[in-house]
C-alpha positions, 0 to 999 in steps of 0.5 A: 661524535661517538664511534660505535661498532654499528657505525663501523659495520655500516661504513665498512659495508658501504666501502665493500659495495664500492669495492665490489663495483670495481673488481681487480679482474676487470680492465681499469676505469678511467676515474680519479676519485670516489666521492663520499657524501654525508648528509647531516640531516638524513644520516645518508652516506652516498658514494659517487663516481667522477661523473656524479653517478651513484655507486651506493647509499646507506643511512647511518642512524647515529648520524641522523640530525647530528648537530655536533660541531665536530661531526665531519671530523668524526666522520673523517676519522671513521671513514679513514679507519674503515678504508685502512681496514679494507686496504688489501681490497682497495689497492687492486681496484679496477681504477686507473692510478692515482685515485682517491677517496674524498669526503664531501658535505651535502653541498658537494664541497670537499671536507677531506681526502680520506685515502689516496692510492698512487701506484706503490704509494698509499696516503691514508692521512694527509694531515700526518705532516701538516707543516710539510709545505712550509718546510719544503718552502723554507728548504727551497728558499734556503737553497736559493739564497746560496 
């Protein structure tokens, strides 16, 4: 899926609207996630809070009726890039930490964790260390054998 400047601007605008709903100057909300849902047919990108209350909605024209097999991989990449660009505004949001941004499909099924904020720790791409669980399991097994 081709990432255009128009798509980046529209996604950044949607993220900005979410950030605006949770200004740093307000007492922190008890929430754990911001859910972004993408509808492949309509091209809609909608953000919801934990209670499934809509925060913002926009239509990304190049995503309308996009049938690419790697559609969600492309959306994930674009969303992560835009979230990273906005990290200075995201981290002080008035949401109790830890919180995360999650990408879901139109059936509310999780597709990817896009961005996690946990105090001083920020995880942008959880796939950076894909074999970490296996490595930790092997390490623990090795320790227990001794």
